[in-house]
KEKE-3310 file (N, C-alpha, C; in steps of 0.2 Angstrom, whole numbers, plus 5000, padded with zeros to 4 digits):
npx = (4990:4987:4977:4985:4994:4984:4980:4992:4993:4982:4986:4996:4990:4979:4984:4990:4978:4971:4978:4976:4963:4961:4963:4951:4942:4946:4941:4928:4921:4911:4916:4917:4909:4919:4926:4925:4918:4916:4929:4933:4924:4929:4942:4939:4933:4944:4953:4946:4945:4958:4961:4954:4960:4973:4970:4967:4978:4987:4980:4980:4993:4996:4988:4996:5007:5018:5013:5017:5032:5033:5043:5046:5053:5057:5059:5063:5061:5067:5076:5082:5078:5067:5051:5039:5042:5042:5029:5022:5027:5022:5009:5008:5012:5001:4991:4994:4992:4978:4975:4978:4991:5005:5019:5033:5024:5018:5025:5040:5048:5060:5068:5075:5083:5084:5087:5082:5091:5100:5112:5112:5100:5103:5112:5105:5095:5101:5105:5093:5088:5097:5093:5083:5069:5051:5043:5044:5041:5042:5046:5044:5051:5065:5069:5061:5067:5080:5078:5073:5083:5091:5083:5071:5061:5057:5044:5037:5029:5024:5024:5019:5025:5029:5028:5025:5024:5031:5043:5047:5044:5033:5022:5009:4997:4985:4988:5001:5011:5024:5036:5031:5020:5007:5005:5002:5008:5005:4997:4998:4990:4989:4999:4994:4986:4994:5000:4989:4984:4995:4994:4982:4983:4994:4993:5001:5012:5022:5033:5040:5049:5054:5057:5066:5071:5084:5090:5080:5068:5054:5055:5060:5050:5039:5043:5043:5029:5024:5030:5024:5011:5013:5016:5004:4997:5004:5015:5032:5043:5056:5069:5075:5088:5089:5101:5110:5111:5118:5117:5103:5101:5109:5103:5090:5092:5097:5086:5077:5081:5075:5058:5041:5041:5038:5038:5038:5038:5042:5037:5049:5059:5058:5066:5074:5065:5064:5074:5070:5058:5064:5072:5063:5055:5065:5068:5056:5047:5032:5026:5021:5018:5019:5014:5005:5013:5023:5016:5012:5025:5029:5028:5019:5007:5000:4996:4990:4991:4985:4998:5000:4988:4990:5000:4995:4985:4994:4997:4987:4989:5001:4997:4988:4997:5006:4997:4996:4992:4998:5010:5009:4996:4989:4982:4990:4986:4979:4979:4964:4959:4964:4973:4970:4980:4982:4994:4991:4999:5011:5007:5004:5016:5022:5015:5003:4986:4974:4962:4944:4937:4947:4951:4939:4939:4949:4956:4962:4967:4980:4984)
npy = (4747:4740:4750:4761:4758:4758:4771:4777:4773:4779:4792:4793:4789:4798:4812:4809:4804:4816:4824:4817:4818:4832:4837:4833:4841:4853:4850:4852:4841:4833:4830:4814:4807:4803:4786:4768:4764:4777:4780:4771:4773:4786:4783:4776:4786:4795:4787:4785:4798:4801:4793:4798:4811:4807:4801:4813:4820:4817:4823:4836:4839:4837:4847:4858:4857:4865:4869:4859:4865:4870:4872:4883:4887:4901:4906:4920:4928:4941:4956:4960:4972:4975:4982:4976:4962:4962:4965:4954:4944:4948:4946:4932:4929:4934:4926:4913:4916:4917:4904:4899:4899:4905:4915:4910:4904:4892:4890:4893:4904:4905:4916:4919:4929:4931:4939:4936:4928:4915:4909:4915:4910:4896:4896:4901:4892:4880:4884:4886:4872:4866:4870:4861:4862:4860:4862:4872:4888:4894:4907:4910:4903:4900:4899:4887:4877:4877:4872:4860:4854:4851:4843:4831:4827:4835:4845:4858:4873:4884:4900:4913:4907:4904:4893:4879:4866:4865:4869:4858:4856:4851:4836:4837:4850:4847:4835:4836:4827:4826:4833:4846:4860:4873:4890:4897:4911:4914:4912:4905:4910:4923:4929:4934:4944:4953:4959:4963:4973:4982:4986:4992:5003:5009:5011:5012:5003:4991:4983:4974:4972:4959:4958:4947:4935:4925:4914:4909:4896:4899:4912:4909:4901:4909:4919:4912:4909:4922:4926:4918:4923:4936:4935:4931:4943:4951:4957:4961:4952:4952:4946:4952:4950:4949:4949:4957:4974:4983:4976:4976:4990:4992:4984:4988:5001:4999:4993:5003:5012:5010:5015:5014:5005:4995:4989:4973:4968:4954:4944:4938:4946:4955:4959:4970:4980:4995:5000:4996:5003:5016:5016:5014:5025:5034:5031:5033:5023:5014:5002:4986:4979:4966:4967:4976:4984:4989:4998:5007:5012:5019:5013:5011:5003:4989:4972:4959:4946:4948:4947:4948:4943:4930:4925:4925:4916:4905:4901:4894:4881:4878:4876:4865:4855:4854:4849:4836:4833:4829:4837:4832:4828:4840:4851:4862:4879:4891:4909:4918:4930:4945:4960:4976:4990:5007:5020:5036:5048:5043:5040:5052:5058:5051:5055:5049:5045:5038:5026:5028:5016:5008:5013:5012:4998:4997:4992:5001:5017:5028:5044)
npz = (5433:5421:5417:5416:5405:5395:5396:5392:5379:5373:5374:5365:5353:5351:5348:5335:5328:5328:5320:5308:5306:5304:5291:5286:5292:5286:5273:5275:5281:5293:5310:5318:5333:5348:5350:5347:5335:5329:5327:5318:5307:5304:5300:5288:5280:5279:5272:5260:5256:5254:5244:5233:5232:5228:5216:5209:5209:5198:5187:5191:5190:5177:5172:5176:5169:5157:5139:5125:5117:5101:5086:5073:5057:5047:5031:5022:5006:5005:5008:5024:5029:5022:5019:5014:5015:5029:5032:5027:5035:5047:5045:5044:5057:5064:5058:5064:5078:5078:5076:5088:5092:5101:5102:5112:5121:5116:5104:5095:5084:5071:5061:5044:5031:5014:5003:4990:4984:4976:4982:4995:4999:5000:5010:5021:5022:5026:5039:5045:5045:5053:5065:5068:5066:5068:5057:5041:5035:5019:5008:4992:4977:4976:4989:4993:4985:4990:5003:5000:4994:5004:5013:5011:5019:5029:5034:5023:5021:5008:5001:4989:4978:4961:4950:4956:4951:4939:4943:4950:4964:4969:4965:4959:4958:4965:4972:4981:4985:4991:5003:5003:5002:4998:4994:4979:4968:4955:4940:4924:4914:4917:4910:4897:4902:4908:4897:4890:4899:4898:4884:4885:4893:4887:4871:4860:4862:4855:4857:4870:4885:4896:4912:4922:4934:4930:4936:4943:4941:4939:4934:4921:4916:4916:4907:4895:4893:4892:4881:4871:4872:4868:4855:4849:4851:4843:4847:4850:4860:4872:4883:4899:4910:4927:4935:4941:4947:4937:4925:4923:4921:4910:4900:4899:4895:4883:4876:4876:4866:4855:4848:4855:4866:4880:4898:4907:4923:4931:4945:4950:4948:4958:4968:4964:4963:4966:4958:4945:4944:4944:4932:4922:4923:4920:4906:4901:4900:4899:4912:4918:4933:4946:4959:4972:4980:4971:4962:4972:4975:4964:4952:4936:4934:4943:4944:4953:4966:4983:4993:5007:5013:5008:5016:5028:5026:5024:5037:5042:5035:5041:5054:5053:5049:5060:5068:5064:5050:5033:5022:5009:5007:5007:4996:4984:4983:4973:4969:4973:4971:4962:4963:4955:4953:4950:4946:4945:4945:4940:4927:4922:4922:4912:4901:4898:4896:4906:4902:4906:4907:4912:4924:4931:4934:4943:4958:4967:4966:4964:4967)
capx = (4995:4984:4974:4991:4996:4979:4981:4998:4992:4978:4989:5000:4986:4975:4987:4990:4972:4969:4982:4973:4956:4962:4962:4944:4939:4947:4936:4920:4918:4909:4920:4913:4910:4924:4923:4928:4914:4917:4936:4933:4921:4933:4948:4937:4932:4950:4956:4942:4947:4965:4961:4951:4965:4978:4968:4966:4985:4990:4976:4982:5000:4996:4986:5001:5013:5017:5011:5023:5034:5035:5048:5044:5058:5054:5064:5060:5065:5068:5081:5080:5075:5062:5045:5034:5043:5040:5021:5020:5029:5017:5002:5009:5011:4994:4987:4996:4988:4971:4975:4980:4999:5008:5026:5035:5020:5018:5029:5046:5049:5066:5067:5081:5081:5089:5088:5080:5098:5101:5117:5110:5094:5106:5115:5100:5091:5106:5105:5086:5087:5101:5089:5078:5062:5045:5041:5047:5038:5047:5044:5047:5054:5072:5069:5059:5072:5086:5077:5072:5090:5094:5079:5065:5056:5055:5038:5037:5023:5027:5019:5022:5029:5026:5026:5028:5025:5036:5050:5049:5043:5027:5020:5004:4994:4980:4991:5008:5015:5031:5036:5030:5013:5007:5001:5006:5007:5004:4994:5001:4985:4990:5003:4991:4982:4999:5001:4982:4984:5000:4991:4976:4986:4999:4991:5007:5017:5023:5038:5040:5055:5052:5062:5065:5077:5086:5092:5073:5064:5048:5056:5061:5044:5035:5045:5041:5022:5023:5033:5019:5005:5015:5016:4997:4995:5008:5020:5039:5045:5063:5071:5080:5090:5090:5107:5113:5108:5121:5114:5096:5101:5112:5099:5084:5094:5098:5080:5074:5084:5070:5052:5035:5043:5036:5041:5034:5042:5039:5039:5055:5064:5056:5072:5076:5059:5066:5078:5066:5054:5068:5074:5057:5054:5071:5068:5049:5044:5026:5028:5016:5021:5015:5012:5003:5019:5026:5012:5013:5032:5030:5026:5013:5001:5001:4991:4993:4987:4987:5003:4999:4983:4992:5005:4990:4982:4999:4997:4982:4992:5006:4993:4986:5003:5008:4992:4996:4991:5004:5010:5008:4989:4986:4982:4992:4981:4981:4975:4957:4958:4969:4971:4973:4982:4985:4997:4990:5005:5016:5004:5004:5023:5024:5011:4998:4979:4971:4955:4940:4935:4952:4950:4933:4940:4954:4954:4965:4970:4985:4984)
capy = (4745:4740:4757:4766:4757:4760:4779:4779:4771:4784:4798:4792:4788:4804:4817:4807:4804:4823:4826:4814:4821:4839:4838:4832:4847:4858:4849:4853:4835:4833:4825:4810:4807:4798:4779:4763:4765:4783:4780:4766:4777:4792:4781:4774:4792:4797:4783:4786:4805:4801:4790:4803:4816:4803:4801:4819:4823:4817:4827:4843:4839:4838:4854:4863:4857:4869:4866:4857:4870:4868:4876:4885:4891:4905:4908:4925:4929:4948:4959:4960:4978:4976:4983:4971:4956:4962:4965:4947:4940:4950:4943:4925:4928:4935:4920:4908:4918:4916:4897:4897:4898:4911:4915:4910:4900:4885:4890:4897:4906:4907:4919:4921:4933:4928:4944:4932:4926:4907:4907:4916:4905:4890:4897:4902:4886:4876:4887:4884:4865:4864:4871:4855:4864:4855:4864:4878:4892:4897:4912:4910:4897:4899:4896:4880:4873:4877:4868:4853:4851:4848:4838:4829:4825:4841:4848:4865:4877:4889:4906:4917:4903:4905:4887:4874:4859:4866:4869:4852:4857:4846:4832:4840:4855:4843:4830:4838:4821:4826:4837:4853:4862:4880:4895:4900:4918:4916:4907:4907:4913:4930:4932:4938:4949:4959:4962:4967:4980:4987:4989:4996:5010:5012:5008:5012:4998:4985:4979:4973:4969:4956:4958:4941:4932:4919:4909:4906:4892:4902:4917:4907:4899:4915:4923:4908:4910:4929:4927:4916:4927:4942:4934:4931:4950:4955:4961:4958:4951:4951:4945:4956:4946:4953:4946:4963:4981:4985:4972:4979:4997:4992:4981:4993:5007:4997:4992:5010:5016:5010:5017:5010:5000:4994:4984:4969:4966:4948:4944:4935:4952:4960:4962:4976:4984:5002:5001:4995:5009:5021:5015:5014:5033:5038:5030:5035:5016:5011:4996:4983:4975:4961:4968:4983:4988:4992:5004:5012:5014:5024:5010:5014:4999:4983:4967:4953:4944:4951:4942:4948:4938:4924:4923:4924:4909:4900:4899:4888:4875:4876:4874:4858:4850:4853:4845:4829:4832:4829:4841:4828:4828:4847:4854:4869:4884:4897:4915:4918:4937:4949:4968:4981:4996:5012:5026:5042:5052:5041:5040:5059:5059:5047:5058:5044:5046:5031:5026:5028:5009:5004:5016:5009:4992:4997:4991:5006:5023:5032:5051)
capz = (5428:5414:5415:5415:5399:5390:5395:5388:5372:5371:5374:5359:5347:5350:5344:5328:5325:5327:5314:5302:5305:5303:5284:5285:5294:5280:5268:5277:5284:5300:5314:5322:5341:5349:5351:5342:5329:5326:5325:5312:5302:5302:5296:5282:5276:5278:5267:5254:5254:5252:5237:5228:5231:5225:5209:5206:5208:5191:5183:5193:5188:5170:5170:5178:5164:5151:5133:5121:5113:5094:5082:5066:5054:5042:5026:5018:5000:5004:5012:5031:5030:5017:5022:5011:5019:5036:5032:5026:5041:5052:5043:5046:5065:5065:5057:5069:5084:5077:5077:5095:5093:5104:5103:5119:5125:5113:5098:5094:5077:5069:5054:5040:5026:5009:4997:4984:4981:4977:4987:5002:5001:5002:5017:5026:5023:5030:5046:5048:5045:5058:5071:5069:5067:5066:5050:5039:5030:5014:5004:4985:4974:4978:4996:4994:4982:4994:5008:4998:4992:5011:5016:5007:5024:5034:5031:5021:5018:5004:4999:4984:4973:4954:4947:4960:4948:4934:4947:4954:4971:4970:4960:4956:4963:4969:4976:4981:4985:4995:5009:5003:4999:5000:4990:4973:4967:4948:4935:4918:4910:4918:4905:4892:4906:4909:4890:4888:4903:4895:4878:4886:4896:4882:4865:4855:4863:4850:4860:4878:4888:4901:4917:4925:4937:4926:4941:4946:4936:4938:4929:4914:4913:4915:4901:4890:4892:4890:4874:4867:4872:4865:4848:4847:4851:4838:4851:4851:4867:4873:4890:4903:4915:4933:4939:4945:4945:4931:4919:4922:4919:4903:4896:4898:4891:4876:4874:4876:4861:4849:4851:4856:4870:4887:4902:4912:4928:4934:4953:4951:4948:4963:4973:4961:4962:4966:4952:4939:4943:4942:4925:4918:4923:4916:4899:4899:4897:4903:4915:4922:4939:4949:4966:4974:4982:4965:4960:4977:4975:4959:4946:4933:4935:4945:4944:4956:4972:4989:4996:5014:5014:5007:5021:5034:5025:5025:5044:5042:5033:5046:5060:5051:5049:5066:5072:5062:5043:5029:5016:5003:5006:5006:4989:4983:4982:4969:4972:4971:4969:4960:4964:4950:4956:4945:4949:4940:4945:4935:4921:4920:4920:4906:4896:4897:4898:4908:4900:4911:4908:4916:4930:4934:4936:4947:4966:4970:4961:4968:4964)
cpx = (4992:4981:4980:4993:4991:4979:4987:4997:4987:4981:4994:4996:4982:4978:4988:4984:4969:4972:4979:4967:4956:4960:4954:4940:4940:4943:4929:4917:4916:4913:4915:4914:4916:4921:4926:4925:4916:4924:4937:4930:4926:4939:4945:4936:4939:4954:4953:4944:4954:4966:4959:4957:4971:4976:4968:4973:4988:4987:4979:4989:5000:4993:4991:5007:5012:5016:5018:5025:5036:5039:5046:5050:5054:5060:5061:5064:5066:5073:5078:5076:5069:5055:5039:5036:5041:5032:5019:5021:5024:5011:5003:5009:5004:4989:4988:4992:4981:4970:4977:4987:5001:5015:5028:5031:5020:5022:5035:5047:5056:5066:5074:5078:5086:5090:5086:5086:5098:5106:5115:5104:5097:5109:5110:5096:5095:5105:5099:5086:5091:5098:5084:5071:5057:5043:5044:5042:5043:5043:5047:5050:5061:5073:5067:5064:5078:5085:5076:5079:5093:5090:5073:5059:5053:5049:5039:5031:5026:5022:5023:5027:5025:5024:5029:5028:5031:5043:5052:5048:5038:5026:5015:5001:4989:4983:4999:5013:5022:5031:5034:5023:5013:5002:5005:5004:5005:5001:4996:4996:4986:4995:5000:4987:4987:4999:4994:4982:4989:4997:4986:4978:4990:4998:4996:5012:5017:5029:5038:5046:5052:5058:5061:5072:5079:5088:5085:5069:5058:5049:5057:5054:5039:5036:5042:5033:5021:5025:5027:5013:5007:5014:5009:4994:4999:5013:5027:5041:5053:5065:5076:5082:5092:5095:5110:5110:5111:5118:5107:5097:5104:5107:5092:5086:5095:5091:5076:5076:5079:5063:5047:5037:5039:5039:5036:5039:5039:5041:5046:5061:5062:5061:5074:5070:5061:5070:5074:5061:5058:5070:5068:5055:5059:5070:5060:5046:5038:5028:5022:5020:5016:5013:5010:5009:5023:5023:5013:5020:5033:5029:5020:5007:5004:4995:4993:4989:4989:4991:5002:4994:4985:4996:5000:4987:4988:4999:4992:4985:4997:5003:4991:4991:5005:5003:4991:4995:4998:5004:5008:5000:4985:4987:4986:4987:4983:4977:4968:4955:4964:4968:4974:4974:4985:4988:4996:4995:5010:5013:5005:5011:5025:5020:5005:4991:4976:4964:4950:4938:4941:4952:4944:4934:4945:4952:4957:4968:4974:4986:4990)
cpy = (4745:4746:4761:4764:4759:4768:4781:4778:4777:4791:4799:4793:4795:4809:4815:4807:4811:4825:4823:4817:4828:4841:4838:4838:4853:4857:4849:4847:4836:4828:4821:4810:4802:4791:4775:4764:4771:4783:4776:4770:4783:4789:4779:4780:4795:4794:4784:4793:4805:4798:4794:4808:4813:4803:4807:4822:4822:4822:4834:4844:4840:4845:4859:4863:4862:4866:4864:4863:4867:4874:4877:4889:4895:4907:4913:4927:4937:4950:4960:4966:4980:4976:4978:4964:4956:4962:4958:4943:4941:4946:4935:4924:4929:4929:4914:4910:4916:4908:4894:4896:4905:4910:4915:4906:4893:4885:4895:4898:4908:4910:4920:4924:4932:4933:4941:4930:4918:4906:4909:4912:4898:4890:4897:4896:4881:4878:4885:4876:4863:4865:4866:4858:4859:4856:4871:4882:4895:4901:4912:4904:4895:4896:4889:4875:4872:4872:4861:4850:4848:4842:4837:4826:4830:4845:4856:4867:4883:4894:4909:4913:4903:4898:4881:4867:4860:4866:4863:4852:4852:4842:4835:4845:4851:4838:4831:4832:4821:4829:4844:4855:4869:4884:4898:4907:4919:4910:4909:4910:4921:4933:4937:4944:4955:4962:4966:4974:4985:4990:4994:5003:5013:5009:5008:5007:4993:4981:4979:4969:4966:4955:4952:4939:4925:4913:4906:4902:4896:4908:4915:4904:4904:4919:4919:4909:4917:4930:4924:4920:4934:4941:4934:4938:4954:4960:4957:4958:4949:4951:4950:4952:4950:4949:4951:4969:4984:4982:4975:4985:4996:4989:4985:4999:5005:4996:4998:5014:5016:5012:5012:5004:5000:4989:4979:4967:4960:4948:4941:4940:4957:4963:4969:4981:4992:5004:5001:5001:5015:5021:5016:5022:5036:5037:5031:5028:5014:5004:4993:4979:4970:4962:4975:4987:4992:4998:5009:5015:5018:5020:5012:5010:4992:4978:4961:4951:4948:4946:4943:4943:4931:4921:4922:4917:4903:4897:4894:4881:4873:4873:4866:4853:4849:4849:4838:4828:4832:4834:4838:4828:4834:4850:4861:4873:4890:4903:4915:4925:4941:4956:4972:4988:5001:5018:5032:5047:5050:5041:5047:5060:5056:5050:5053:5046:5039:5031:5025:5020:5006:5007:5013:5002:4991:4996:4997:5011:5027:5038:5055)
cpz = (5421:5412:5413:5408:5394:5390:5391:5380:5369:5370:5368:5353:5346:5346:5336:5325:5324:5321:5307:5301:5303:5296:5282:5287:5289:5274:5269:5279:5291:5305:5318:5329:5342:5351:5346:5336:5326:5323:5318:5306:5299:5298:5289:5277:5274:5272:5260:5251:5251:5245:5232:5227:5227:5217:5206:5205:5201:5186:5184:5190:5181:5168:5171:5173:5159:5144:5129:5117:5106:5091:5075:5063:5048:5037:5021:5012:4999:5009:5019:5033:5025:5020:5020:5015:5026:5037:5031:5032:5047:5051:5045:5054:5067:5064:5062:5076:5083:5077:5084:5097:5096:5105:5110:5123:5122:5106:5098:5086:5076:5062:5051:5034:5020:5003:4991:4980:4982:4982:4994:5004:5004:5009:5022:5027:5027:5038:5049:5050:5051:5065:5073:5070:5065:5059:5048:5034:5025:5009:4997:4983:4976:4985:4997:4991:4986:5000:5006:4996:4998:5013:5012:5012:5028:5030:5029:5019:5015:5003:4994:4979:4966:4951:4951:4956:4943:4937:4951:4961:4973:4964:4956:4961:4968:4974:4976:4981:4989:5001:5009:5000:5001:4995:4984:4971:4959:4944:4928:4913:4911:4913:4900:4896:4906:4902:4888:4892:4900:4888:4879:4889:4891:4875:4860:4856:4858:4852:4867:4880:4895:4906:4921:4929:4933:4930:4944:4940:4934:4933:4922:4912:4912:4908:4895:4888:4890:4883:4869:4866:4868:4857:4845:4847:4846:4841:4851:4858:4868:4881:4893:4909:4921:4937:4943:4943:4938:4925:4918:4919:4911:4898:4894:4894:4884:4873:4872:4870:4855:4852:4852:4861:4877:4891:4906:4917:4932:4942:4954:4951:4954:4968:4970:4959:4961:4959:4945:4938:4941:4934:4920:4917:4919:4909:4896:4896:4902:4906:4919:4927:4942:4956:4968:4976:4977:4963:4966:4978:4969:4952:4943:4935:4938:4945:4947:4963:4978:4993:5004:5016:5013:5012:5027:5032:5026:5033:5046:5041:5038:5052:5059:5051:5056:5070:5069:5054:5039:5024:5010:5002:5006:5000:4989:4981:4978:4971:4969:4969:4967:4961:4958:4953:4950:4948:4944:4940:4940:4928:4918:4918:4914:4900:4894:4900:4900:4906:4906:4912:4912:4923:4934:4937:4941:4955:4969:4965:4965:4964:4966)
residu = (UNK:UNK:UNK:UNK:UNK:UNK:UNK:UNK:UNK:UNK:UNK:UNK:UNK:UNK:UNK:UNK:UNK:UNK:UNK:UNK:UNK:UNK:UNK:UNK:UNK:UNK:UNK:UNK:UNK:UNK:UNK:UNK:UNK:UNK:UNK:UNK:UNK:UNK:UNK:UNK:UNK:UNK:UNK:UNK:UNK:UNK:UNK:UNK:UNK:UNK:UNK:UNK:UNK:UNK:UNK:UNK:UNK:UNK:UNK:UNK:UNK:UNK:UNK:UNK:UNK:UNK:UNK:UNK:UNK:UNK:UNK:UNK:UNK:UNK:UNK:UNK:UNK:UNK:UNK:UNK:UNK:UNK:UNK:UNK:UNK:UNK:UNK:UNK:UNK:UNK:UNK:UNK:UNK:UNK:UNK:UNK:UNK:UNK:UNK:UNK:UNK:UNK:UNK:UNK:UNK:UNK:UNK:UNK:UNK:UNK:UNK:UNK:UNK:UNK:UNK:UNK:UNK:UNK:UNK:UNK:UNK:UNK:UNK:UNK:UNK:UNK:UNK:UNK:UNK:UNK:UNK:UNK:UNK:UNK:UNK:UNK:UNK:UNK:UNK:UNK:UNK:UNK:UNK:UNK:UNK:UNK:UNK:UNK:UNK:UNK:UNK:UNK:UNK:UNK:UNK:UNK:UNK:UNK:UNK:UNK:UNK:UNK:UNK:UNK:UNK:UNK:UNK:UNK:UNK:UNK:UNK:UNK:UNK:UNK:UNK:UNK:UNK:UNK:UNK:UNK:UNK:UNK:UNK:UNK:UNK:UNK:UNK:UNK:UNK:UNK:UNK:UNK:UNK:UNK:UNK:UNK:UNK:UNK:UNK:UNK:UNK:UNK:UNK:UNK:UNK:UNK:UNK:UNK:UNK:UNK:UNK:UNK:UNK:UNK:UNK:UNK:UNK:UNK:UNK:UNK:UNK:UNK:UNK:UNK:UNK:UNK:UNK:UNK:UNK:UNK:UNK:UNK:UNK:UNK:UNK:UNK:UNK:UNK:UNK:UNK:UNK:UNK:UNK:UNK:UNK:UNK:UNK:UNK:UNK:UNK:UNK:UNK:UNK:UNK:UNK:UNK:UNK:UNK:UNK:UNK:UNK:UNK:UNK:UNK:UNK:UNK:UNK:UNK:UNK:UNK:UNK:UNK:UNK:UNK:UNK:UNK:UNK:UNK:UNK:UNK:UNK:UNK:UNK:UNK:UNK:UNK:UNK:UNK:UNK:UNK:UNK:UNK:UNK:UNK:UNK:UNK:UNK:UNK:UNK:UNK:UNK:UNK:UNK:UNK:UNK:UNK:UNK:UNK:UNK:UNK:UNK:UNK:UNK:UNK:UNK:UNK:UNK:UNK:UNK:UNK:UNK:UNK:UNK:UNK:UNK:UNK:UNK:UNK:UNK:UNK:UNK:UNK:UNK:UNK:UNK:UNK:UNK:UNK:UNK:UNK:UNK:UNK:UNK:UNK:UNK:UNK:UNK:UNK:UNK:UNK:UNK:UNK:UNK:UNK:UNK:UNK:UNK:UNK:UNK:UNK:UNK:UNK:UNK:UNK:UNK:UNK:UNK)
# end
């Protein structure tokens, strides 16, 4: 009777014990001989192994969890079909990839295009802020102004901004102090450089029309500096407001009625690049532009920073802010290199001979 009970207990225990020991075999552990002591040791090893596995489960679970998805808004001051704008945005994406950010893996990017219009910038800024991004990349002064009008706490990294201090976007270049920082496209000592280049390539120029966006604080400030520099060089400066195409055509045509004129197209008027190049050619006016794309598109000469590089650099600030740094503590950076590009075909059409000394300094000559 007693033997029968023991036999029943063994027949119940052994299958269960075999199931418990089976994982130990899978882990390469040597099974112990049967008996009381072996069973005791086996149970101790099983419990220890189970404890190690339990400790490892949270680590494995964490390793399998997807990375936290961050959200970046982008407000571009170009038309949606503008090639230059897409080159800049592609450079920003490339910079993010170099920092370890992958679209769809750990970051989502929402882009809006504003045509460099104050009204469209305000509308697009509201759309982006409503998406609750972690940070926004803003191209140009109007974009930053529109965003800061909505929020003074949402982090902003800007690029291609002319005068961030004068426009009220930051407190100082070294210590921005607010929710925005980034990369500026213009130092006001360039005003004299534009005029010098114009005189060097077209020595007869005594009058200059400065095409600027009057709705953009940077456009107003740039004209003021250019006007002062022109006076010191004995050149008469007058503004042309780039509110719409008709105004530009009318103002340039009126300016061209008198001889010895030239144009300076500021970055704030870049939305009308093709029109400005066309009217300059039509009225035989030598013009200085601020971007390589202007000279490549038929402008006479351009002098300015490489904005594609600047947008790639902006990705480094976005990365640092997403990792915990504050815009207020990151200094605004000015360009360190400017490109001089000359279009010889346009010079020939205008009847101009480009001095060898100027050609020797050019980063690129378009023939």
